[in-house]
Structure formats: structure tokens, C-alpha cells
C-alpha positions in Angstrom: 124.7 152.6 90.8 124.5 156.6 90.3 126.6 158.6 87.8 128.4 160.0 90.8 129.3 156.4 92.0 130.3 155.4 88.4 132.5 158.3 87.9 134.0 158.0 91.4 134.8 154.1 90.7 136.5 155.3 87.4 138.3 157.8 89.1 140.1 155.3 91.5 141.1 153.4 88.5 143.3 156.1 87.2 146.8 156.4 88.3 147.8 159.7 90.1 148.8 161.9 87.2 145.5 161.1 85.3 143.4 162.0 88.7 145.1 165.3 88.9 144.1 165.9 85.3 140.6 164.9 86.2 140.8 167.4 89.4 141.6 170.2 87.0 138.9 169.6 84.7 136.6 169.4 87.7 137.7 172.6 88.8 137.3 174.1 85.3 133.8 172.9 85.1 132.7 174.4 88.7 134.5 177.7 87.2 132.2 177.8 84.3 129.2 177.5 86.4 130.2 180.7 88.7 129.3 183.3 86.1 131.4 186.2 87.6 134.5 183.9 88.3 134.0 182.7 84.6 134.1 186.3 83.1 137.1 187.2 85.4 139.0 184.1 84.2 138.1 184.6 80.4 139.4 188.2 80.8 142.6 186.9 82.1 142.9 184.1 79.4 142.5 186.6 76.9 145.2 188.8 78.4 147.7 185.7 78.5 146.4 184.8 74.8 147.6 188.3 73.5 151.0 188.0 75.7 151.7 184.6 74.0 150.7 186.0 70.7 153.3 188.8 71.0 155.8 186.0 72.4 155.4 183.8 69.6 155.9 186.5 67.1 159.1 187.6 68.9 160.1 183.9 68.7 159.3 183.4 65.2 161.4 186.4 64.2 164.5 185.3 66.2 164.3 182.1 64.6 164.2 183.7 61.3 167.3 185.8 62.5 169.2 182.7 63.8 168.4 180.9 60.2 169.9 183.9 58.7 172.9 184.1 60.4 173.6 180.1 60.2 173.3 180.6 56.4 175.6 183.5 56.4 173.1 185.9 55.0 173.7 188.5 57.8 176.6 189.0 60.4 176.7 189.8 64.1 
């Protein structure tokens, strides 16, 4: 049995949601092997990471503000 056959057999044993995860991971591995697409993906990933970082900072400040409101330290 080849590694391909063994892998396919293992995938057949997984429930559908897990197969979807395996499929996504395979797409990711294929993407890594295509250097042009990989560079494009990395650039978009870095952009989304920056956006999320900015949002997390906003969220942290909002949560802090809500906590201060709840403690009565500040008012509307």
C-alpha cells in the first residue's frame, strides 16, 4: 500500500467535518508550493493580521471603557 492509498483510507474513516478540514489543509499545502500564490497569500495574511490587531486594540479599549462604566468610575 502506498502512502497515497494509506492516506486516502484514513480520510475515508473521518466524519465529513474533519474531511473538510483535511481538504482545507491540502489546499494550504498546495498553495505553499506555488511561490507566486504563496507570496500573495502571505501579503494578504499580513494585511488581515494588521486589521485584526487594530480591532483587538479597539476591543480592549471598549471593554475597559465598559468596565469603568459598570464600576461607576465614568458616566455617559
